[in-house]
ZAMARGU-4260 file (C-alpha; in steps of 0.2 Angstrom, whole numbers, plus 5000, padded with zeros to 4 digits):
<rodrens>
0) 5381/5083/5383 | 5368/5072/5393 | 5351/5067/5388 | 5338/5060/5400 | 5321/5051/5395
5) 5305/5057/5404 | 5287/5051/5403 | 5287/5032/5403 | 5275/5022/5414 | 5260/5009/5414
10) 5247/5013/5401 | 5232/5004/5394 | 5232/4998/5376 | 5224/5010/5364 | 5231/5025/5374
15) 5244/5037/5368 | 5260/5042/5376 | 5273/5056/5373 | 5291/5053/5379 | 5303/5067/5381
20) 5322/5068/5379 | 5328/5082/5389 | 5346/5088/5383 | 5358/5098/5394 | 5377/5101/5396
25) 5380/5108/5378 | 5395/5119/5382 | 5401/5128/5367 | 5389/5119/5356 | 5370/5120/5356
30) 5354/5110/5355 | 5351/5114/5337 | 5368/5106/5332 | 5362/5089/5336 | 5351/5076/5328
35) 5341/5064/5339 | 5334/5046/5339 | 5323/5035/5348 | 5326/5016/5351 | 5317/5002/5360
40) 5322/4987/5368 | 5309/4974/5372 | 5312/4958/5383 | 5322/4945/5373 | 5325/4957/5359
45) 5339/4968/5353 | 5338/4987/5353 | 5328/4993/5338 | 5327/5009/5329 | 5310/5019/5330
50) 5313/5036/5324 | 5326/5050/5321 | 5326/5069/5318 | 5339/5078/5309 | 5346/5095/5316
55) 5336/5103/5302 | 5320/5094/5308 | 5319/5081/5294 | 5312/5065/5301 | 5314/5046/5298
60) 5304/5031/5305 | 5305/5013/5306 | 5295/5004/5294 | 5291/4988/5302 | 5273/4984/5303
65) 5270/4985/5321 | 5274/5003/5323 | 5271/5010/5306 | 5260/5025/5306 | 5259/5026/5326
70) 5275/5037/5329 | 5279/5055/5329 | 5296/5062/5333 | 5299/5081/5335 | 5310/5093/5344
75) 5309/5110/5353 | 5325/5119/5351 | 5320/5132/5364 | 5315/5119/5377 | 5331/5108/5372
80) 5320/5093/5371 | 5315/5080/5359 | 5299/5070/5359 | 5292/5054/5353 | 5274/5052/5353
85) 5267/5034/5351 | 5249/5032/5347 | 5237/5017/5349 | 5248/5009/5361 | 5249/4989/5360
90) 5255/4977/5373 | 5269/4973/5361 | 5275/4991/5363 | 5281/4986/5381 | 5300/4989/5383
95) 5313/5001/5388 | 5314/5017/5377 | 5330/5025/5374 | 5335/5043/5367 | 5351/5045/5358
100) 5360/5060/5351 | 5375/5065/5341 | 5382/5081/5335 | 5379/5084/5316 | 5366/5084/5302
105) 5360/5067/5305 | 5354/5063/5288 | 5351/5044/5286 | 5354/5041/5305 | 5345/5025/5309
110) 5358/5013/5317 | 5363/5013/5335 | 5381/5016/5329 | 5375/5033/5322 | 5372/5039/5339
115) 5387/5043/5352 | 5377/5049/5367 | 5363/5039/5375 | 5351/5041/5390 | 5348/5028/5403
120) 5331/5024/5396 | 5312/5024/5402 | 5301/5009/5404 | 5284/5009/5395 | 5272/4995/5400
125) 5256/4993/5390 | 5243/4981/5397 | 5228/4975/5388
</rodrens>
């Protein structure tokens, strides 16, 4: 299985952005067997968890103040794509955004170690 992030770019503060995680190469498994997560790495910081969605569609979000209430994770089993929408973008949202996945239910998945497969990332730059 491979995942590829799509949708990054340069945006203005206050705008919204939807990132897509396109999955392929399932072989004998299917998209609906996997759970997905989104992480961000900003300059000088480690990779931080943003959101995850279980195979059944339950969601979990990071609770640090700077992103709370501005993230929406979703997935489309027919399109084999997971999404992350970020509202009211701020300059501090600038960073590389990564999609990750693993097979299984995904309950309580929020650490990098909970995910086996990673995309290469997509850069998001927010200007004020």
